[in-house]
N, C-alpha and C positions, 0 to 999 in steps of 0.2 A: 227759139226753144222756150217752151212754156211748160209750167206744171201748176196744177191746182193745189193750193194750200188752205187749209182750214185754220183761220188766224183765232185760235182759241188760247187765251193767255193762261199760264200755268199759274196755280195758287201757291206761288212760292214767296217767301219774304223778301223784299226789295229794300227794306230799310237798311241803310249803311251804317255800322257802327262807327264811332269816331276813331280816328286813327290812333289816338291815345290807348285804346281799347284792345287794338290789334296786337296780339302777342305780348303784351307788356303787363297785363293786369297782376301776373304772379311773378314779375321779374325779380322779386326778391326772395324767391323760394329755392334759389341754387340750381336753376336751370330747369330743362325739360324733365318730364316723368318717364320718358322713354329712352332706350339705349339702343346702339347699334344691335342688329340682330333680332331686335322685337318684331313681333307680327301684330299690326294693327287690323282688327276686324270691325265689321260694323257695330258690333256691342261696345266697343271701347274707343270710338273715334273721338270722343271728348278729349282724350289725352293729346291730341294734336292740334285742338281748335286754336290755340293761341299763337301757332306757328303758321297759320293761313290766313291770307287776306279776308277781311270781312265779308266782303261781296261773294267770294268763293264760298265760304262758310254758310251764308245765308242761302245760297242756291245749291247746297251740298247734295240734294235729292238727285241731281244729274251725275254725280261723281261717285258717291259712296252708296253701297248697296249690300244686301244680305249675301254672304258667302265670299266677300272681298278678303284678299290676303295681301295687305300693304306691309312690305318688309322695310324696316329702318336700315339705311345703309349708313356709311361712315358720316361723321360730323366734320365739316370743313376740310374736305380732302383736297390735296394739291392737284389743281388743274391748270397750273401755270403754263403759258405757251412754250412753243418751239424756242430754242435758244437763238435761232437766226431772227426771230421776231424780237426777242429780248435785246439783242445785240443793236437792231435798228432803233429801238426805243431809246437805249442809252445813248446812241450817237446823235440823235436829234433832239434830246430832251430839252426842254425850255425854249424850243424854236417856233412851235405852232402857237398861233394867237386866235382869239375870237375877234372877227371884223364886224363891220356893219351888216345889220340885218340877221345876226346870228351866223355869218359866214365863217369860213375856216381860211386862215392865211398862213403862208409859210410852213406849209406841211410837206414833208417829204416821204417819210415812211415810219412804220412802228406805231406805237400808241402815241397819238397826238399829245395827251395831257396826262401827267403822273396822278394816278387815282388817289394816292395818300396825300397829295397836296390839295386836292378838292375839297373846299368846305361846303358841304351840301346845302347848309342853311344860311350860311353867312356871306357866300359869294353870289351875287345876282347872276353870274355867268355860269354857275355850276351846271345848271340842266343842259345848256349848250355843250360844255365841255364833256359831259358824261356821254351825251348822244354822239359827238363826233368819235369818242372813244368807242361806243357801240358800232358806228359805221364802219371804223376801220379796225375792229377787232380781228384777232388772228383766225383766219379760216382756210389756211392752206392756199391752193391754187383758186378756190372759189367754192365749187361743189359739183358733183355729179351723182345721179341717183336714178332709180326706178321708182315710180310713184303710183299710188292707188288712192283715188279721191271718191269718197262715198258720201251719200246724202242720207240723213236721218230725220225722222219726224215723229217726236214722241215715242221713241223706242222702237220705231219700225224703220228698217233699213229699205230705202226706196231702190226700184230697179235702176234708176239713173246712176251712172258712175263714169269716171274716166280713168283710164291707166296709160302709162307710157314712160318716157323718160325726159330727164332734164339735166341742164350743165350750164354752170355760171363760171366764166373765166374772169378773173381779175387782171386787168390789162395794164393798171398803172399803180404806182406806190407800191411796188413789189419789195419786199425785204430780202430776197435772195441776192447774194453778192454778184451772180452773173447778170443780174438786171440792174441793181442798185448802184453798183460800182461804176459800170459802163454807160448806163443810159438813163440815170436818175431814177430808177424804178419802173420804167416802161418796158414792156415786152418788146413793142415795135418802136423804132425810131420815129420822133414826130407825133406820137400816139395821143389824140384828142379825147379818146373814151376812157372812162373810168373802169367800165366793166361791160361785158355782154352776157346776156342770159338767153337760153334757148330751150324750147320745149317741144317734143314730138308726141303726139298722141297715137297710142297704137290699139286702142279699144275704147268704147264699143265699136262695132263694124261701121255704124253711120258716121262716126266721128274720126276713124281711122285716116291718118295721113295728115291731119291738121299739124301744121308746124308754125312756131312762133319765134321770133328774135327781138330781143330788147336791147338798145344801147343806152347806157346812162354815161354822161359826159363829165369831163373833169369840171367843167365850169358850173355844173349843179352844186358844186361846194361854194360858189360865189353867192354874193346878195342877189335876190330874185330878179333885180333889173338887168343884171349882167349874166344870168344863168340861161343855159339852154335845157330845155326840158327833155324827158326821155323820148327817144324814138322806137316805136314798135310795129313790127310788121308781122302779119299773120298769112299763112298759105292755107286756103279753104279748098279742099279737093272738088267740093260740089260746083264751086265756080271756077276751078282750075286757074286761079289768079291770086297774086298777093295783094293783101289789103293793108292800107295803113291805119293804125288804131289811134285816135285821138288820145292825148296825154290826160285829159279830163276823165276818161274812162277808168283810170287806175283807181278811183274812188268809187265807181260803180260795182255792183254785186257781179260776181263772175259766174256766168252761165246759170243764173237762177239760184245760186248758192248764197250763203250768208257771208262768205268771205269777199273781201276787195283784193286787188293785187297788193295794195299797201299793207294789208293786214298779214301778209306771210311772215313768219318769224316774228310776229307781233308788230313789227314795223319794217317796211321795205320802202318808205317814202324818201323824200329829199328833205334833209334836216332844216334848211332855212325857210322852208315853207310853213313852219309852225313856232309858235312860242313855247319854250321849254322851261320848266321848274323842277327843281328837285325838292321833293317833299319831305324825305327823311331817309333814315337807314334802320334796318332791323334784321333780325334771322327768320328765315322762311324755311319751310319743309316743302319740297317739290320734287318730281322726278329729275334725276340728274345723271344717271347712267343706267340705261335700261339693261335688264338681264332676261327679258322675254321678248325677243325679237318678233316683228311681224312682217308685213309685205316689203320685199319681195321673198323673204324666207318662208313664209307660210301665212295661214290665214286663221289659225286658230288662238290667237291672242285674245284674251278675254277683255273686251272694252266695256263690260258692264251692260245693264239691261237697256241703257239708252244709246249705247254705242260710243260714247263720248268721255270715257274714263281710263284713267291710268292706274287704278288702285288695285290692280293685280301685278304690280311691278315694285321695283325698289326706290325708295325716296330717300332724300339726304337733306341734313340741315345745312344750310348756306347763309352767308352774309349777303343782303340784298339792299338795293337802293330803290326807292320809288320816285319815278319821274312822271311828270304829267305834260302832254301836249295840248295845245289849243291852236286849232288851224288859224292861219292868217287869212285863208280864203273864206269868204262869207257863205259860199255855196257848197261847202264841205258837209257831208252827212253827219259828222260827229260834232257835237259840242266841245267834247274832250275826251282823251283816252288817258287812263292810268297805267304805266307799265312798271312791272317789277323786274329788275335787272339782277343777274348774279354779279356781285361786285368784282369778283376775280376774272370771270371769263367773259362778262358783258353780254351774255347769251340771255334772252328774255325767259322769264319763269312763267308769269302771268299777265295778262292785261285786261283791261275793262273799259270798254267803250261806251260813251253816253250819247244818247241822240239829241237833237236840238232842244228838247224840253228838259234836258239834264236828267233824264231817266235812264237807268242802266239798261243797255240794249244787248250787248254782246259780251261773253267771256271768252278769251283766247287763252290757251295753255299749251304746253309742249312737252314732249318726251325727248330725251337726249342719250347720247352714246359717247364713250371716250376712245379714242383712236388707239391708246396703248393697252386697252383690255380686250383685243381681238383674240379668238380662241385659236388652237392650233389648226383647226380646219379651215380657218377664214384668214390665213397669213397674207392674202393678196387684197383683203377689204380695203385697207388703207396703207398704202405702201409709201415709204419715203422716196425722196429724190434728191437731185444734186443740191448739196449743202444743207439738206434737211433729212437727217438720218432718222429722227424721231418727230413725227408731226405734232404729238401732244395737243390734239385738237379736241375739245368737247364739242359735239355738233348735235344741233337739233335734227331728230329723225322723225317727228310726227307733229303736225300742227292739227289742233282741235278747236272748233269754234262753237259755242253755244249761243243761239238767240233766246235769251231768257223771256222775251216777250211773246214768242210764238211757240217755244218749246222744239223748234227745228235745230237743226246743227249739221256740220259737216266735219270730216276727218281725213287728213292727207297723211299716208303713211310713205315713209320712203327710208326704212331701216338701213339700206346699204350706202347711205349718203356719205361721200368722202370728198376730200380735197386734193387728192393726187392729180398731178397736171397730164395733159395729153403728151405724148412722147416726143413732139417736136414742134417748132415754131410753125412749119408749114401745116400741120394738122390742125394747130389753133386758127391759123389764118382761113383755113377751109371751113372750119366749123362756125366761125363767127360771120362768113360771108353771107349776106341777105340773098345773094343769088342761089345759095345752096338750098333754099326752101322749095324751089321749084325744079331742081336738078333731078332728071330721071322720071320725071311725071309728065 
C-alpha cells in the first residue's frame, strides 16, 4: 500500500524549553490560575501553558484553535485501581526485583514496585521500576474495543482509513483469586504467554477480513539474551493464507501511517529492550476522563481543524512522571522517546519521539475514560465480573500521533474500550487460537 505525501515541513517552533521552565516558572504563585469548571478558549490558553510539556506548547497550532472549548475538570481525582489489584499488590509487596539488563524478577501479581518508594532522581533503577509498573498496571482482563483509524495531512482527512475490532487478553499474572490462588495468576495451567492481542478489520472493503494475532511471552520480562520475542500472525484475504510477521516490523510504520505497533498507548514494546531514566515529577494538565465520546458512539466529536486535537473535551490536573527510553538496538528509528505518565494510574499522557538526529519527530497523546462514570444508558459498557464488582479502570480510548516534521498524523478512536473478560475459558481459548484466523474462510 502506498500513498503520495508532500514533505513540506511546518513552520513551527521546535526549540525545546528547559525542563525547569516547564510548569515551574510561577511555582511560588499559589498554584494554577484556573479552577474546576473553567472553560479555556483559544484567547486564554496562556493560562494553562506551564502545565503542558514544552514540546507540546511549541507545537500548539496542531492542538489549540479558534472556537475550542476546553473544560477544566477535577484536580487530582481518585482513579485508584480495583480492590482486587490493590490486594495483590499488598500481598506481594517488596518481592519483585530489577534483574540484569533491566529485567523483572520474582514478580507474581499486582503493582511490582510501590510508587511512593521510588526515588525518581536518586534511584538509578527508578526508570525501570516505573516502566514495569506501567507494563503491569491495572487494566482488567486486557481490552476489547471497536476502532476507527484515520489519516490526516495538514488538516485534510484522507480517504484511507481502517475500522474493526480488537481484543487483548491478559493470560498470566492475573490478580483475581480464581486465577491467583489456584494457578499462580495464569488463566491456563502451564501458560507460557503473557498476553494475546487480536485485530479484525471490517473496513474498507478491500481490507475487510484481515485478521491479526500477537502473542507476548512471559520470557519477554527476562534479560534480552533469555527472552522470546513476540510472535505475530496475520491472515490476508487476498492471499487466503496466514503470514508470520517479523518482530522487527514492530518498529516500522504501520500501513503508511506515522504509528508503529510499539507507539500504541505511547509504549507497547518490551521493557528490557530499552534503557530507562526517570527525569522528574511535575503536575500536568491533560485529557483524563472524556465527556464527549466519539467512535463507535458517533463521528461528530470535534477534533479541531487538523483532526488531531482533544481541546473540545475535559482536561484534568494530574501528578505526572517523565521517563525517557533510549533503544538498546542500534537500528531503532528513534534516538529516544520522552513519556509523561500519570503517577497514579500509570497511563500515558503525552510522549515525544526524537529521530536519530535528535530532532523532535512525533508527538503522541491520548484521551481517556473512567469505568465508574458510565451513564445509565451504558450500563453494560464496562461490567464487573467474578471478584471484580467495580473495575475502577482509567482506560485510554484514543491515540493521536502528529508528525511535526511533515504535518501528517493519525488518530485511532476506540471509545468503547473496556476490560471485561469473555464469559468462559473455552471462549478465551478459541479467541486466542491462531487457527481461528482462517476458520470459515
